[in-house]
VMD Tcl script that draws the C-alpha trace (Angstrom):
set ca {
  {84.08 24.29 25.00}
  {86.52 21.77 23.54}
  {85.79 18.08 22.95}
  {89.32 17.19 24.02}
  {89.66 15.91 27.55}
  {92.68 16.55 29.68}
  {93.84 14.67 32.72}
  {95.79 16.47 35.39}
  {97.55 14.55 38.16}
  {98.32 16.27 41.42}
  {99.59 15.27 44.84}
  {97.46 15.86 47.90}
  {98.85 14.96 51.34}
  {99.18 11.15 51.38}
  {96.87 10.69 48.36}
  {97.26 10.81 44.61}
  {94.34 11.87 42.47}
  {93.75 12.32 38.77}
  {91.35 15.02 37.71}
  {89.46 14.42 34.49}
  {88.33 17.79 33.08}
  {85.27 17.34 30.88}
  {84.67 21.05 30.55}
  {85.16 24.28 32.44}
  {82.40 23.59 34.97}
  {82.80 19.91 36.00}
  {85.69 17.78 37.16}
  {85.76 14.15 38.22}
  {88.33 13.00 40.75}
  {89.67 9.45 40.59}
  {91.84 7.97 43.35}
  {95.10 6.58 42.02}
  {96.36 3.21 43.27}
  {98.97 3.11 46.04}
  {101.81 0.60 46.41}
  {103.06 -1.07 49.57}
  {105.47 -3.62 50.99}
  {104.64 -5.85 53.96}
  {107.19 -7.95 55.81}
  {106.66 -11.31 57.43}
  {108.93 -13.90 59.02}
  {108.43 -17.00 56.83}
  {108.69 -19.36 59.81}
  {105.58 -17.62 61.25}
  {103.61 -17.05 58.04}
  {105.15 -17.65 54.62}
  {104.10 -16.81 51.09}
  {103.14 -20.50 50.73}
  {100.87 -20.25 53.79}
  {99.31 -17.10 52.34}
  {98.64 -18.75 48.97}
  {97.20 -21.85 50.65}
  {94.76 -19.72 52.68}
  {93.80 -17.56 49.69}
  {93.59 -14.42 51.82}
  {94.49 -13.20 55.28}
  {93.86 -10.49 57.80}
  {97.19 -8.69 58.37}
  {96.96 -8.74 62.17}
  {99.55 -8.19 64.87}
  {101.04 -4.91 63.67}
  {102.10 -3.05 66.84}
  {104.16 -0.16 65.48}
  {102.40 3.20 65.10}
  {103.98 4.09 61.75}
  {103.14 0.65 60.32}
  {99.58 0.91 61.73}
  {99.13 4.29 60.08}
  {100.33 2.81 56.79}
  {97.72 0.03 57.12}
  {95.07 2.72 57.61}
  {96.16 4.46 54.39}
  {95.70 1.30 52.31}
  {92.77 1.26 49.90}
  {90.98 -1.61 48.21}
  {92.96 -2.93 45.19}
  {96.23 -1.28 46.23}
  {99.15 -3.51 45.26}
  {101.42 -5.00 47.91}
  {104.81 -6.70 47.75}
  {105.15 -9.64 50.17}
  {108.61 -9.71 51.75}
  {110.14 -12.60 53.72}
  {112.16 -11.19 56.60}
  {114.55 -13.12 58.85}
  {116.99 -15.43 57.08}
  {115.47 -15.10 53.58}
  {115.27 -11.28 53.28}
  {113.59 -11.20 49.86}
  {110.46 -10.01 48.08}
  {108.67 -13.19 47.01}
  {105.22 -12.22 45.72}
  {102.53 -9.69 44.89}
  {99.30 -9.30 46.84}
  {96.42 -6.85 46.81}
  {94.28 -5.17 49.45}
  {90.79 -6.67 49.49}
  {89.45 -4.94 52.63}
  {90.52 -1.60 54.05}
  {91.55 -1.00 57.65}
  {89.38 -2.17 60.52}
  {89.93 -2.96 64.20}
  {92.49 -5.71 64.86}
  {90.64 -8.18 67.09}
  {93.94 -9.76 68.20}
  {94.91 -6.57 70.06}
  {94.31 -6.92 73.82}
  {94.53 -3.15 74.28}
  {95.18 -0.02 72.25}
  {93.97 1.29 68.91}
  {95.35 -1.19 66.35}
  {94.19 -1.94 62.83}
  {94.36 -4.68 60.24}
  {93.59 -5.00 56.53}
  {92.73 -8.05 54.44}
  {95.14 -9.11 51.71}
  {94.91 -11.71 48.94}
  {97.80 -13.19 46.97}
  {97.99 -12.19 43.29}
  {101.08 -14.03 42.05}
  {104.55 -15.10 43.12}
  {107.58 -13.46 41.61}
  {109.38 -15.73 39.17}
  {112.37 -15.50 41.50}
  {112.84 -13.82 44.90}
  {114.40 -10.36 44.87}
  {116.86 -10.22 47.76}
  {117.49 -7.28 50.04}
  {121.10 -7.32 48.84}
  {119.92 -6.84 45.22}
  {117.55 -4.05 46.24}
  {120.28 -2.23 48.20}
  {122.68 -2.46 45.26}
  {120.16 -1.06 42.75}
  {120.74 2.68 42.32}
  {117.04 3.51 41.83}
  {116.00 1.68 45.00}
  {118.49 2.93 47.59}
  {116.05 5.50 49.01}
  {113.04 3.22 49.55}
  {111.77 2.63 53.10}
  {112.90 -1.02 53.05}
  {116.48 0.26 52.88}
  {116.06 3.40 55.03}
  {113.65 2.05 57.70}
  {114.47 -1.64 57.70}
  {112.51 -2.45 60.87}
  {109.19 -1.05 59.62}
  {106.82 -3.95 58.77}
  {104.34 -2.06 56.54}
  {105.70 0.62 54.25}
  {104.67 2.67 51.22}
  {106.48 2.37 47.91}
  {106.52 4.67 44.92}
  {104.99 3.02 41.88}
  {108.36 3.20 40.10}
  {110.10 1.30 42.93}
  {107.30 -1.27 43.06}
  {107.51 -1.85 39.30}
  {111.31 -2.05 39.37}
  {111.28 -4.76 42.05}
  {108.61 -6.71 40.13}
  {110.73 -6.40 36.97}
  {113.79 -7.68 38.85}
  {111.75 -10.68 40.04}
  {110.65 -11.50 36.50}
  {114.18 -12.11 35.19}
}
mol new
graphics top color blue
foreach p $ca { graphics top sphere $p radius 0.5 }
foreach p [lrange $ca 0 end-1] q [lrange $ca 1 end] { graphics top cylinder $p $q radius 0.2 }
display resetview
């Protein structure tokens, strides 16, 4: 048995895991963080409102794909906060502080919510126009499925948008 440890990363359906091999008989599985983007009309609930409240329950999602994305969120996943409507820009970073539970604002149906907390604003907003013109971001759901309000992002896309907002 070797003292060296190896880490193998593999993709399971909808989940990323890292396997830490201590020896030939034991393995420890660690869930990798996921990355998301949520959209909100700033006239209804802006980044400033979010920061002032300190956290929020992301209620009112009534699209099945977006609901399923909420249900895939895990505690401490990172989330980009996007202003839709006139602004059309990523304005801040949030994190998931409570995983999916029943949305009490739903009068009927099987709808979910998660709790989010603001982490930090971007130094400057990253506009949809900038994102669309960036060659490494043209395939992200924000560009391909523009009406979806909760969407997954690859870590590389998340980091690229954050980097753009830091300039």
